[in-house]
C-alpha positions, -999 to +999 in steps of 0.1 A: -876-276-734-878-248-757-849-238-778-841-214-762-834-235-725-820-263-753-793-239-758-783-224-723-781-263-718-759-267-741-736-239-733-729-246-697-725-282-705-696-270-731-682-246-706-681-274-676-667-300-703-637-272-710-630-266-671-626-309-672-605-306-702-583-280-685-577-293-651-568-331-671-541-305-692-527-293-664-521-329-650-506-338-680-483-310-679-475-314-645-462-349-652-445-345-688-426-319-671-419-338-638-411-366-655-389-347-680-363-336-648-365-366-630-364-387-660-389-405-654-405-426-681-427-442-659-460-417-665-459-417-703-481-441-708-509-424-689-503-391-706-507-404-734-539-419-727-550-384-715-542-369-749-563-393-768-587-386-740-584-344-741-588-350-783-619-369-774-632-335-755-619-312-782-642-325-805-670-326-781-668-292-777-662-280-809-690-301-821-713-283-793-698-248-805-706-254-839-739-267-837-747-232-817-735-213-839-752-229-869-788-225-849-784-190-856-799-174-828-766-162-813-766-125-798-734-107-812-719-110-775-720-148-777-709-149-810-675-134-794-675-158-763-678-185-786-653-174-805-632-177-779-639-211-769-632-223-797-597-207-789-589-217-759-602-252-768-578-258-795-552-240-769-558-270-745-554-295-774-524-285-780-506-276-748-523-318-745-502-329-773-470-309-765-472-325-730-475-360-748-445-352-773-424-349-746-436-380-735-430-397-766-388-378-766-382-396-737-398-435-747-381-431-782-345-419-760-329-454-752-305-455-720-275-451-737-288-412-755-309-406-721-288-370-708-261-377-678-278-342-666-313-322-670-304-296-647-295-272-676-338-276-685-344-268-650-346-228-649-366-230-681-394-259-672-398-243-635-409-210-656-426-231-682-449-253-657-449-213-638-471-203-670-491-228-677-505-234-641-510-202-636-531-203-677-545-229-664-561-220-635-573-186-645-597-212-666-605-238-646-613-211-614-630-182-643-601-157-627-602-127-650-571-117-627-554-145-627-558-148-663-544-110-674-510-116-652-501-141-677-494-117-705-457-112-716-445-138-691-438-168-719-405-141-728-392-152-694-396-192-712-380-176-741-346-158-724-346-192-706-341-219-739-317-190-753-294-195-719-298-235-723-291-237-754-264-214-751-252-235-727-255-268-748-237-258-774-212-239-756-201-272-735-182-302-748-209-323-765-227-349-742-251-376-745-285-368-748-280-334-758-303-338-790-335-347-763-329-317-744-326-292-774-358-307-784-372-309-749-366-269-749-383-262-781-416-283-765-413-262-736-411-226-757-443-241-772-461-244-743-453-211-728-463-194-759-498-213-756-503-208-727-502-168-731-524-177-755-548-196-734-548-171-715-557-137-731-583-158-744-597-168-713-594-131-701-617-123-733-637-149-731-645-141-696-645-101-701-673-107-724-696-128-701-693-098-673-702-073-701-731-100-709-740-101-676-740-061-668-760-058-700-785-087-682-793-070-652-796-035-666-823-051-690-838-070-652-839-031-634 
């Protein structure tokens, strides 16, 4: 196998692993948000186990890209793609961590401290779920239009967090308020990461299209 063929094979394997990582993170995010709204602690173990898997994937992808960079044969365009892949990799790893943080927050909450009502977080949680789903589907489907549609969507989540925090702060204190406020922080961070992920996916896909167009021109 020539050096060029080996490098191409490595890039393809890295792309497949990145998509697989996105699928695992999507499952964790969906489970974490759903379990928070329904206060279902039974899925926490699954989310924490998946966090470990996602972290292992993050390390593998980082090593693969670093190896390609160390090879020194990447073109300028390929270097841009590699940089975007590293950013996507880190965004996914952090999204997985935040999903796990929600589970840890729930596990650490005793029955006496359990929020009596999580409905105040529902609008924010739904908005966060929507933003994350769009960003992760853009990666998994390699959908540039979908990735571009995520831009600015995290602002809605920020507004909902302000609404939720205001509601909690204005009414009489209830059990579980600290847990709700901490969860709202994690949800806001998730939305910000999803927006960052979508932006990096869009950059990566745009660069890939540019590479393909250049290859077609050279072949004609």
